[in-house]
N, C-alpha and C positions, 0 to 999 in steps of 0.2 A: 627474298628480303625477309629481315628479321622479326618478329612477330612483336606486336605490343608487349604483350606479358615478358616477352625475352627484352625489350629494349629498357621496359622497367625496372626489370633484374639487373640490368649490367651498369644503368646510369647509377642506381640508388647504391652501389658500392665503388663504382671507378669513377673518376672526371675524364673527359676525353683529352683535357688539356695538360694532366699533370703525369708527367714519368716519373721522373728519380725521387718527388716527395713522399712518395709512398714508404722508402727507404729512411726517409728522415722519422726516427720515433718521436711520438707527440709528446715523451715524458723530456726529450731532449733535445726539442725544438730549438734551435736558436742557441745552444748549447755550443762550448767549445770542445773541437776536435779532441780525443784522447785517444789513447793506442790501444787498440782493440786484443783483448788476452783470450777470446775463445773460438778465433775464426780458424785455429791451425788444422783443426781435422774437418773441417770443411771443404766440399768438394767446389767451392766457389773462392776459396781464399784469395787467388790470385785478382779474380773481378772485384772482389771487396775491397782490398787494397789499393785497388787502382782509383776505385773509384771515392773512397777516404782521400787518398793524394792529394785528388783533384777535387775538392770539398765539394765532393756534390751528395754524399752520403755523412753521416755521424754514427756513431754509438749510442748506448746509455749513458748515462749520468758515473755508473758503475764503473764505465771504462769494456763494458761487454758489447757484443753487437747482437746476440740471442741468433745466431741462421737458423737454427730450426724452429725459432718462433711462428706461429701464426699471428696475420694482423685482422682485428676485429673490423666490422663496420662502424662503431664508434670510433674507434681509433685512427681511421681513416676518415670521418668527418671532422674531424680535429685538425687532422692533414690539410684538407682539403680547404677547408675556411682560412685557415693562417695564410697558408700559401697564396690564397686567392684576394687577400687583404680582407674577408668578408667579417662585416659586424655580427657578430652574436646576437640572436634573436629568440630567447626560450619560450616566447608566446605561441610563436610559430610550430613548436614542436609537441602544443597542446593534445592534436589529433591522437597522438601516438599514445595507447596506453601502456606499452610497454618503454617507456621514456620517462622515467621515474623526475618529478619535480625539483629534487634535489641530488640527481645523477652531475658529474662534471661534465657529462656531454649533450647537455640540452640544449643549451644557446648554439651549439655547433650545430648539431642537427636541425632546429629552427633556421639557421642561416641557410641549409642546403637548401631546406624546401623553400624560402623567401626566394631565392637566386635561381630556384627552379632547376637544379641539379638532379634533386630526388623528391619523389613523393612517398616512400618508403614502398615495403614489401606489401602492403595495402593500405586500405584507406584509415586503419586503424594501426598498423605497425609498423615499425622501423628496424627490428630486428637487432637492435646494437651489437649483441654477443655473436652474431654469424659472422663466420669467417669466410675472407676471399677464398675461392677453390681455382683451381689449375685452367679449369677452360675459361672460368672469368678474367683471370690474368691473359691469357693468350688472346682472347678476343681484346680488350684494352691495347696490348701494343700492335694486333695487327692494324687496328685503327690508326694508334700512333705514327706505325709506317705510312699509311695513307692506301694500304692495300685490300681494304674491306669489299670494294664495288670489284676488284680483280677476283676475290677470294668466290665471289657470287657466280663469277662466270667459270669456274673449274669444278670438275668432277670431285665430289665426296670419297676419295677413293686411295686415302694414304693408309699402309701398310702396318695398321694399329689394331691389335686382336680385339680393343673395346671399343674401337670409333662409333658402334652403334649406339654405346651408352653417353656418347657428349648429347647434351642437349641441340635441339635442332638447331636453335637461333646460333649453336657454336660450332657447330660441326664445319661448317667450311673456313671457319678461320684455322680451327686446329688442322685440318686436312693440311691447307696452305704453309701455315707454320712450319708443318713436320716436312715436307715436301721441299723446302728454302732451306732446312737445317736449323731456322729459327729453334726449334724446340728438339730435345731429340726425346725417344721412348724409354720405359721401365723395363729390362727384358723379365719375361716370364721362362718357368725355370724349364720350359721345351725350347726357347731360344729365341721366342716371336716377341714383339715388341707391346706393350702397351700405355696408354697417357694416364689413367685414374683421373677422368676426368673431374671428380667431386670430391676428392681429397683435397684439404686446405693448403692452398701456396705457403711457401715456406719465403722466410726473408732472404736466405741465402739464393733462391730460385728467382725472386723479384730482381737482385743483385748482378744475377747471372744476365739474366734477360736485358736489363737495365746497360749494364757494359758493352755486349754486343749491338743494343741497339745505338749507343753512343759514336762506337768504334766500328761498325759494318753495317751501318745503316744502308748505306748506296748499294753495297754489296748484295744485299737482301732485298733491295730493291727491285734490279735488276734481275737477277734471277727469279724472282717473281714474274716479270713481267713478261720475260722469255719462256715459261710455261704458261701465263695466259695465250700468248701468241700463239705457240704449239698445237696448245687443246683448242682454241677458236677453229685451227682450220677443219679437224675434225666433226663432222656433221652429219645428224638421221636424215638421209634424202626421201624417205619412205618406208612405211609401214604396213602390213596386211595382212589377214588371216585366213592362212590357207585349209585349214578346216579347225575345228572346237578343241585340239590340241596343240594345232603347229602355226607359229606366226613369225613372217618372212619380215626382214630387217634389211635394207638397203643402204649404205653408206655412201658418202660424197669419193671417199677414197679406204683404202686397205687399213685396218687395223692391226695394229702391230702384234695384241694378244687379244687371246679369247677367254671369258669366264661367266657361268650363266649366272654368277653374280653381281657382276655390273649392271645386267637389266631384271627391272622393276615395273609392276604394272599395280596400279590402286585398285581399289572395289574388290579384294579376295584371290585377285589372279594370280597365282605362283610361276614362277618359272623353275623348272626341273633340268634342264638341258640346253646346251648352246654349242651348235657345231656350224662349219661354214659349208654354204653352200655349192656342190659341185666344184669345188677347189678353188673356188673365188675368194679370197679374204676381206673383199667390200660388203658381200653380204651374206647374211647372219640368218640360218632357221633355228628359233627357239622352241622348244618343247613345254608346253604349260600344263595347269590344270585345266579340269574340263570350264570351257567358257559358258556363260549364262547368254542367251541367244537374245541379241538386241542390246545388250550391254553394253556401254562404252568404258572403254579402258585408255585410262592415258599412259604413255611412256617414259620412264625415266632411264636414262643411259648414267652409270657411273653417280648416281645419287642427283643428277640435274634432270631437271624437266628438257624434254625433247620438243615439245610442243606439238606431239605426233598421237593422233589415239586408231583403235582401230575399235570394231563394232563384233562383239560376238555371233558366230556363227553357230548353225546346226551341224550335228553330226552325220555324215554322210554312210550309208551301207550300201555296198553295192551289191548283188544278188541274181543269180541268173537260171535259168530252169526252161527244160520243154524245147520248141523249135526254134534256134536262131536266139533263143534266151532274151533276158529282160534288166532294166536295171530298176531303181526307186532311191528313192532317199527316204529317210524317216527323222522326226526329233525326239532325242530321248533328256530329259529334264533330270538331272541328279539331284540326290538329297543335299547335296551344297549348292548346288545352283537354285535351290527351292530355298534355302535358308538365308541366303544371300540377298535375295529378290525380293525378301517380303511376302505379305500374304499369310492366310491361315490353312494349315495344315492339320492331319490328326498324329501321324507318327512318321519321324525323320530318323536316319540313325548317319553319324557322323565320326569316319573311319581315319582323317588326315587332318592336318592343320600346321601350327606352328605359329610363331610370333604375330604374323599378319589377322588380324580380327576376323573371326567368321560371324558375320550377319549383317543385315542390312547396314548401309552406312547413315541411312536419315530413316524414318519411319521405323516400325516395328514387324517382327516375324511371330506370328502367334500359334502356339501348338498345343490344341487341345486335348490329346491325348500323352505320349512320351516321347521326348528327344532324346536319343541315347549316343553318348560319348566314349566312342573307343577308340583311339587313337595309337593304342598299345602302351605296353609299359615303358616307352623309350620317347613318348609322342606328347606333345601338347596342343591344346586346343584354346585359344585365346575368343570370348563369347560374349559379342556385344548385339543390344537392341533385340533381346527375344522376350517374348512372355510365353510362359511351359505351364501344362498343370501337372508335369512330372518331369523331372530329368534324371536320369541313370549315368553314372561315370562308372564305366565298367574298365577302364585302366586308366595309363596315364604316368609322367615320368611326377619326378620329386622336383621339376622345375616348374611345373604347374599346369591345372585347368582353372583357367581364368574367368571371371564373370564381371561384366561390367554394363551398367544400366540394362539389368537383366533381373525379370521378377519371376519367380518360381516358387510352387505351392507347397512342393513336395521336392528335395533332392536327397537321392537316395545313391549311396558309395558303396558301390560292391565289386571291386578289383579282387576279386579272389583268383583269378588267373594269374597272379605276380607276387611275388614275397616282398618285392621292393614298395614301400609307399608312394601313394598319389597323394601330391598336395594341392587342396582345393582353396583358391583364394578370391575373396569376394570384395571388389572394387569399387568406384565410385555410383552412385545410383542402383546397385543390386539390392534387392531385397526379398531374401529366403525366409518362408514362413516356419518351414520345418525343413532338418537335416536329418537323414535316416545312414546311420552307419553302419556297414556290415562287414568291415574287411578293414586293414589296417588303410591309416590314413595320417595327412599333417591337414588340418582346418586352421586356417589363416583369416581371418578380419581384418581387412585394410579400412578401406572407407564404405564397405557394405554392410551388410549383415548377414549372418547366418542361421538367425532365429533361434527355435528350442532344438537341443541337438540329444537326439535318441542315440546313444552306440549299444547296437542289439548283439542277440546272440554270435551273429557271423562273426562277429571282431570277436570273439575269446579268444582269450591268449595271445592277441595282436596288440601292437605299438600303435598308442593312438596321441599325437600330440596335438596341442591347443595355444594359438600364437594369437597376437593382437588383442582389439578388445571385443569380448564374448558378453553380450549382457544378457541372452536367453540362457535357460535353464540348461543346464547337461547333464543328462540321466545315464548312467551305465548299467547296464544288465548284460555285459558280458564279463562271464567266469575268468579271470586270469588276466585282464586287461591290464594293460601297462600306459598309464595316462602320464603325460610327463605336459608340463606347466613351462613352455620355451618360447625366448625370445624371437620378436617376427623376424622374417628374413627379408622385408620390404625395406629400404632407406628411408631413414629421417621417419620413419615408423615410431608411436607411441609406445612406452616398456606394455608386456602384455599385462592383461586382467581380464581376467573371469571371474564373473559374477556370483555364479552359483554350482554344485557339483553333487550331483545329489546318487550314492552308490547301493546300488540292491544287490550287488554280488562282490564276491573276492575280486582286489585290485590292488594294485601298486599306483600311487600317486606321489610323483615326484617335482617337487616347482623349484626349479633353476634360481639361479641366482638373478636378483632385480625383475623379479615377475611376482604377482598380486592373486592370490585366489581367495577370493570374498567370503563366501561359506561352504562349510560340507556337511552334508548332511548323509548319515548311515540309516538306512531303511532296511537292509535284509536282516532277516533272521541268521545268526552264526555265523555272519559275515568277518571274514579276516581282512585288514587293510592296512596295508606298510604306507608309511608317510616317510619322505624324502627328500633332498634337496636341502638348499639354506632361502629359497623366497619366502617371501612371508604369506602363512594362511592364517586371515584372521580369525575363524571358528569354526570350530568340529562339533557336530552337535549328533549324539548316538541316541536316535529315538526309539520310543518305548517298543518299537515294532522290532527293532533290531537286538532282541534277547539272544544274549550268547555270545557277542561278537568279542573279537581281540584285534587291538590296534600295537603294531608294530612301528616303534618310532626309530628310525635311522640316527645317527649321528648328526647334529646340525639342523635338524628338521626344525623348525619356526611356528610352533603354534601358538595365536596369541590366549584363546580360549576354549575349554574342551567342555561341553554341555552334555550331560549324564541323564538321560531320561529312563535307562535303565543299567542294570550294572555290567561292566565290562572289563575286560582283564588287559592290562598293559606291560607289554614285553618289549625287546631290544635294547638300544644304547640307553644304559643307567643314565649317564648325563641327560639325554632329552628327556626321560621319566622324571629325574629330579627337577628339570626345568619347567617341565608342565605341571606337575604336584601343586604348584601355588597358583596354577590358571585354572583349576577344575572346579565348575558350579555343578553342585550335585540336586539335579532337579527331580528325583525320584528314583536317581541310580545312585552307585559308588564304582571306583576304580581297584581293582582289587590286581596286586602286581603278581607274575608269575616269577618265584623267587629264582626256579631251576633253569628258565630261560635268561636270566640276569646272571646267573652263575655259570650258563656255558658260553655266554658273551663275552663275559670278564676271563675267562679260561681261554678263550679262544683269542683273545684280544693278544695275552702274554703269550700262548702258543706260537704266535703271529710275529713277536720280535727274532728278526734273524741272529745268530751269534756275530760276535764283534770282537776283534781286536784292538781298534783304534777308533779315537773320541770322532766323531762328525756332530755338527748343529741337527742335522736331520735325524739324527739317530735321536739325540738327547730330545730332541720334541715329539719324538714317537715314546718315549720311554714316560714322558711327561704328560702324554695325553693318554697311555693307558693307567698311570697313577690315578688321574682324574679320575678316570671311570671305575677304577678299583674305590677310590671314595665315596663317590655316587652309589655304587652297589653298597657298602657300607652304611651310607646313608637310607638306603632302601631294605636293612636289614640283614646282609647276608654277613657272618660272621668269617674270621678268617680262615677256620678251619674246613669252611664250604667252598674256600679255593685251593684245592689242591697243589696247584702249581705256585702258589704265593712264593714261596722261598726261592724260585727260582727269577722273578720277578726282582724279590729284594737284591739278589745277587747283581742281576742287570744295573738295577740302580745304583749298587753303591759302585761298581764298574765304569758307568759311563761318568761318576764325577771323580772318582778316581783318576781316569785317563783326562778329562778336562782338566784339574788342576796340572799334570803333568804337561799338557799343551800350553798352558797359560805360563808356567813357569820357563819353558822352552823360548816361548815369545819375548818374555821378559829379557832373559837372556840374549837372544839374538838383536835384542833394542839397543841393550848396552853394549855389545861389539859392531854394531851397522858402522860404516865409516864410508866418505864420499873419497875418490881418488883421484888424487891432483898428481898433475905433471912436474919435474922439476923447476923449483923456481914458482911453484903457487900455490896456494893458500886459500883459506877460506876468506881473509882479509883482503886477496887482491888474486883474481885468476883473470888469463888470457885464453888458455886452451881449452879443448874439449875435457869434459869431468868424465870419471868412472863412476857411474851408479849402479851399484852391484843389483845382480836380480835376487838375490839370496843373501841370507845373511846365518847361514847353518843350521842344523836341527829342522832339516827337512823343509823350511819355510821359503815363501817365494815373496820378494819386495815389488812394489809397483811405484813408480816416482810421479809427483803431480808438482810442475814447476809453475809458480806467479806469475810468472812471465816468459810466455815459450817463446818470443819475439827474440829474447836475449838469453835464454837457457830451454832449449826444449826438455821435455818429460825423458826422452835418453841422453842427455848431457852433452846432447850438441850446441856450442857455444857461438853466439853470432854478437861479437863485441859492437859498443857503441861507436859512432864513426869520430873521427878524430876531430879534438875541439870541443865534444860532448863530455857532459859529465859521467861517474860512475855510474852503475846500475846495481841496485842492492836486489838479489834474486832469492826467493824463499822455495827452498823444495820440500816438499811433504812426504816421507815414505810411509808406505801401507804395507806392515810386514803380516803377512797372513799363512796360517797354518791351519789345516782341516775346518774350516770355516771360521776361525776364529781371527781377530786383526788387533793388531796395537799399532799405534803410531809415531814416529819420530820427524822431527821437524829440525831443517840445518839453514843455515843462513851464506851465502857467500855474494863477494860484492865482484862484479864483473868490471874489468878497468878499461875504459878505450884506449888509443893508441895515444902513446905520447904521457899518459897517467900515470902515476905508482900507485901501488894500494895503499890504503886509509890507515889509519891506526890498527895496530893489531887486535884482531877480535876473538874474543872467548870461543874457542871452538869445541871444547869438550870436558870431561870432569873424568878424573879417576882417584878411585879411594885405596886405602891403604889398612888394615888388608883390603882384599877384591871380594870374601866372601870370608864368610866368618862361624865357624862349627865350636859349641859350648855343650859338655856334656855333664853339667852337673846345674841345677837349679839356682837362680840367683847370682851366676856368675856373671860375669862385665867383659865387654872387650872395648875399649877408643878407635873410632873410625877418624880417619885423618883424610882431610880431601884434597886434591892437587887440582888447579886450574888450569887446562892448557891451551895456548893460542895460537893463533897461525899463523905467527912468525917460530913458531917451534919452540919456545919458551915456557918454562914453567913456574908455578908459583902454589907454595902452600896456601888456603884460604882459611883464615882465623875461623875458628869452629862456629862464634856469635854470630859469622856472618851466612852461616850453612843454616839452610832449611831442612828438618829433618821430619820424615814421617813411615811410617811402617803398615803396612798391609793386613797384620795378623797380629793385635797386641796382645790375643791369648796365647802366642808361642813366645815371642819376644816383645820386648818394651824399648823404645829408643827416645833418651832424652833430647834436650833442644842443645845440646852441646855435641850430642854425637856417642853417648854412650850406648850400647845397646846390653839388656839385662837377659836373659834366659827365665823363659817362665814356665813354658811346658813343652814337651815332644812335639817336634815337627818341621814345618819349614815354611818361611815367608820372607820377605822383601822389605830390605830398609830403603827408601828413596833420600838421596843427598840431591837438595834444586842450588844452585847459586848462579846471577847472572843471565836468567834464560835457559841455562843448562841444566841436565840432572845425569845422577848415575844412578843406577840399582846395584846394591851387595846384597847377594842370598843369605840368608841367614838358616842355620841348621841346629834344632836343638835336640839332642839326644841323651837322655838320665836315665840312670837303670829303674824298671818298671817293678813294681810291687805287688799285691793281690788283696781283693778283697773277699772276707769270709762268707756275707749274706748279702743280700738285696731283697726291699721288700718293696711294694706300694701301700699307699693309704688309702683306705677306703672312706675314712672318716674325715670331713675338711677342716682339719685343725691342725696347730702348727706344735703342740704339745706331744711329747712321746712317753707314751705308756706302753704298759705291757699287752694291751687288748687292740693297740693301734698298727702292730706291724707284725710278723712272722716271719723267719728265717726261710731262705729260700737260693741255693747253689745257683750261682751264675756261671754258664759253661762257656761264654766265649760265644760270637757272632753268630755262630749255627745255631745258638739256642737260646735267643734273646729271652728277655723278660715279657712276656705280654702286658700291656696295661688295658682293661678295658674301656672302651669308647666312651660309657659314662664317668669316667676316672680322668679324662684327658687334662682336664683342667683342676686337678688336686694335686697334691705332695706326693713327691719319690724322697724315699728315707733310704739312705745306706748305711748299715753296721759295719766297722770297721774293727780290726782284731787287736787293734792299740789304742794309746788315748791319741785324742787330735788338740790336747791342752796347750802346747806350742807350737802350733800352725799357726803362722802369722801372716803369710803371703800366700793364700791358695786362690788358684784362677781355674775356672771350670771352663771348658768348651763342648760344643756340639758339632756334630756333622753328620751328612755333609749339607745339612741347613744349619747356620750360626743364629741359635738362638741367646735371646737375653735372659740370664737366669740368676734368681736372689737364692742365697743359702745362707745356713745358720747353722751353727754347731749344739747341740745338746747332750748333756749327759756325758761331755768328752768323747763318745765315741760313736754319736751318730751326727749324720751328715742329713741336714733337711731342704730339700732343691725344692724352689718354685719356678714356674715358668710367669713369662710375663702374661702369656697370652693362652690358649689352649695349646696345646702338643699337637702339631701336624701328624697326621695318617703318615705309616710306614716305618721303615726301621732306622735308629736312629743310635748313635754312639756319645759317651758324657767321658770326655779327656777331664780327670781332676788329676792337677799339679800341686807341687808347694806341698806337698807331703813330706813328713820327716819320719823313721823309722831308727830306730839307733842311731841317733843324729845325721842319717846319711837320707837324700830325699829321694822321693822316686814319684811314679804316677800311678794313677788308676783308670782303667778303661771298664766303663759299665755299659752294656748293650742292651737294649730295651725297644719294642716295638708298639706302638701306639695303633690299636685296632681304632 
């Protein structure tokens, strides 16, 4: 029978009488069925389409089905109410604190309560956002098939690796559904199958099961009845205890296969082996753990209660000696039997266990001395209903030593005989006053507590993980310990939150993502603490006792405030240090910054950049990140001379953006030549055969295509024409062109004709330009572009220049007028784009004019725009290898450049900076001085300023000035 709790959970999310309405989206309920556009890749495409064609399900209003979307309880509430014709009743939902009075689903929830379909997940909660799980879905369909009673008669033995993870109220349903082929397992890496019962059920899964229900219901019902009939014939005739570790079981007929895991007892009696008796396949001998005298054990076979029990017997010892010999029997009670039986004991040791709880099923076992748990490094123990003065965990696996309804004054973890971590899990009803850690460990607080935690010297240099909600104080006195704040392992547990951490010794503290560490106090003198991870640390206090301590901040560390009661040294990632500087509260102490450590950090970061010869997004991100660290180091007082390999970074910085520029140009070139291939007689305005969608557009690019209507044109160009008598269908094909992680897109429109129909009015397919590229060798030179329109019927027409839209991506190199005239401005490359009728063409532009020279470059240290002999001094500019360094304090001032000739006749000067395009203002003074002002502070790093439009002896030339902003 399903428990009351299980029935409440199922009825809260699934109605017994609705089968297909779950697949009618609440937002599209009652809407006209439209063509579904996103089911081509669904494993249930056939089933979805069949149900759509039959009018059983529909998609959303945007034409999608959203096959992988999960369904919430709120959505189901609406579907159920509308399908049943119930009347909304918002007032009836007032008991649920998580159903907002203004929510769209409040009336539907109230209607379900009024009708008795659900009373919520608790008296005060409805959980509207919770998703329907796979096990809930299967229970629903098994009930709809009328097989729930039959499922309860069968052994729960489906060959699913995670069957035990299925909720008890759903195990029989899932096992039967798998046996009759109604559901399939999900393949594991080792070839076994799993069910994943707790995962959300997707809409495509609902569709597949609904289809099977609709089309094959009788087949599944017949198969289930046959299985029930066969299994019902096999029964346990009798069961008896041969001795306190052997149990004999007799069946009414031979059993086809034998597996020890098919037999289970309650009250902590485990089965370790099974054999046939005397070659008889109807009698089985089970090897068990030691029985407790007179304890009643109930037998289940394949998950089904057999109705048979045994009573634990004594251990029999036979001995002989003297004349004729003799025999005697004696009773020995093991520690396991003692702890399971209840009562009061001094000291006990448990060396074996497993997932079956150890401890009395009811009542309490009290231990006045010490309970030692030592199952071995791969062992598990689940303890229940125990009160102990002391518990020592001497070994265990990462899968857990679990405590439930257990009270302990002192829990000591001392698993020093193993290198792996033992996991301690405190569950419901567990109260631990103090936890003493003397080895590596995972401490996880679930619904229970762990009390105050002391990480002692025995854990020095070891790994300690803290998980769950820990409200007690955690004190660390283990030198070199690594403390990790990690997410809990238990399903549906709240995010990890550690209230307080006190560090009395050197340690590394890492707060993983989505974890919170409330407060950290550093109390040990001369303590060195490293903080890492991206989790939130609310505050760190360096107490007066921690004089001479050092804090090492790793990249990404997130400390909201740093309180200093004594002086402290900050080292580590410059960005992290800059970030914390504004959150330091000096309460008797100050923060000193170790420039040597920061210098080493930055130089190591530069040295870690591997050499490269082609662009990648990850390499650009890496260089950007190092550049930010260099900037932060400068903010902390480092100067460029401190960073001996800074020139290496400058070269890599320039190289990555030069390579990126080349990739962008290649992508634009590929975009310009990309075209769809048609068979003879087909065109964009009328196609009836498959399309050729290129997978590359040259230049090492790859192309991915997405169709707006995969039922007509698939993503690989396969055409399915509309039915005869139907209209033509227009499909949009979007091509994403990719190279080295960068992408551009090109859009094409194709008309697919129905049989008997002809192509429509010729459509504009593409544009071409004459010339298709422009090269200019003097500043001020111009070139007129002529644009031709190419149509689907292979005709062409020159477009009036006033009807074409022109734009350029770099006016510092070349400008383009509204009529398509290109004007050379500065040396470099750019692209002019012409658009017309929804199509466009890119025209590469290159300007390559003679280059002149500059006699001297200087920066101004006095913030004025006037030029006098006191504000500049000549300095030779030797090119990119020897840039002019501008001190950090002058980043917002003027740059003055002196030329060897008069600038009086310059009328169209253009300035451009690279690799970052900056907004510059400039003026000419005394004919030979160019004064440049940045619109904002010049960013840190190397910059090239290209000055174009200058004339020397009536010949235009350009000047490149190289500066480095410190």
